[in-house]
C-alpha positions, 0 to 999 in steps of 0.5 A: 601517384597513379595506381596500376591495377587490373579490373576483373569481371567478378560477380557482384553477389555470391551466396553459398549456403543452405536456403540461398535461393531465397535471396534471389528475389532480394537480389533482383529487387535491388535493381542493380542487376534487373532495373525493371524486373523484367527477367527471363528465367531459364531452367533445366528439367528436374532440379531447375524446375523444382527451384522455380516452383519454390520461388513461385511469383517472386521473380518479377515480371518475366517468362520461363524457358526450358532448356533440354540440351547443352547444344549450340543449337539450343543456346541459339534457339534460346537467344531467338525466343528471349530476344523476341521480348524485352528483358533486362536480365536472365536467370539460369537455374539448374546444372552445368548444362543449363547454366552454359546455355544460359551464359552463351545466350545472355552474352549474345543478348548483352544482358546480365545473367544470374547463375543459380546452381543446383549442383557442383560438378564443375567450375562452369557455375561462374566461368567465362566459358560455355561448353556446348555440343555441336555436330562435330563434337563439343566446343568451349566458347568465350562468354561473359561470366555471371553477375551473381552466383547463388548456390543453395546447398539444400539442392546440391545435397539432393543431387545424385552423389556423383554430381555432388562430389565430381566438382572435386576432380575439376578443381584439383585438375587446376594443379596439373593445368598450371604445371602445363602452363608453366611448361608452355612458358619454359619451352615456348615462351608462353606468357603466364599470369602469376595472379591467375595461377595464384587463384587457381592453385588456391582453389585446388589446394583448399580441397586437396587435403581436406579430410571431410567430404560431401556430407559436410556442409563446411566442405560443400561450401569450400567446394562451391567457393573453390569452383568460383575461384577457378572461374575467376582464375580463368577470368584473370587469365583471359582464357581457360589456361589455369584450369585446363591442360592435358587433364582436359585434353584427355577429358575432351578426347574421352567425351569425343570417342566415348560419349556419355562415359562419365561427367565432366568432373570425374573425367578431369580428375582422372585426366589430372592424375594421369598428367601428374604420372606422365610428369613423374611428379610423385608428390602431386601424383600421390596427393591427387590419387589420395583425394580421388580415392577419398571421395570415391572418384575414378582413378583408373580406366576401368573405374570409368568403364573403359578398357586400357586400350580405349584409354590409350586411344583417348590419350593419343587423340587428346592433343587434337582437341586443343591444337593450340595448347601445349601440355605434357602431352605435346611435350612427350609426343607419345608413340602408340607403344609409349602411350600403352606402356605409360597407361599400363604403369599408370594403372598399376600405380593408381590402383595402389591404395594410399593411406 
């Protein structure tokens, strides 16, 4: 009897623990990813360079390339620099910007990539998407996900605290993204993928009610694994649908209108909280609000340094960031006055401290 199954482009190797970066040399030596040991190592400034210095000369025969920007131009330049020599694998070491540039370059060059993450700010550490800036703003580009993922919790802990906990916001936003996907199915008959939804929801709910925080090694491990599960949800779906809805539309709108306001995970978290409010899902709103509060993540525009009027403008602009996507924002199609009223009510509810 034939067996029907799907094939997922999942990592061959995932290592999340203190000291995990030491496993990189062993991983490359087993020749599943780098057959000849010719490795291009891409690092970001700071943590990436620190990891590289610790590894010294254990990465085989290769060269180091430094990435200073998370732009399409920087990624294209990296393709040119790496493509001028013969390599059989690429290792990206650093935060989200470095890994996004490296994933894009590795995909264009047709080379396997190893992601060595130094922070847990968002699910880009293993996702099939690269978020890169360009002249018109910021875009999301489909890429091949990493062949291996290493998260060294020693380096994660040494990152600035906002970058350590920000990934919580990105993971819990899966819940409103999934609700938006199901709304699109109900209203527009958009196909949904139950397996992708299961992965995305499992990732979010693994963190939503946890009482511990970033001071706990178990929590950091759970956060890293949840980010990888979120990435696998996107791989299964063939898009970012299970992890990106109105929450990320608001995120991208704030990034466009007010560049540098905050990081990806923090913006995703407040976007999810507002999306749950618009949906009038009191249980979900309360759960996300408690989670963000527990991890000292932004819950109101003021927490981001924005006025209510600036947040209203972002809400109104948000649908333009993903014109192909149907979410609660497109469904409600708020007028200026309706958006302003919704934001005022949202702020008063989000400010209430929850037990």
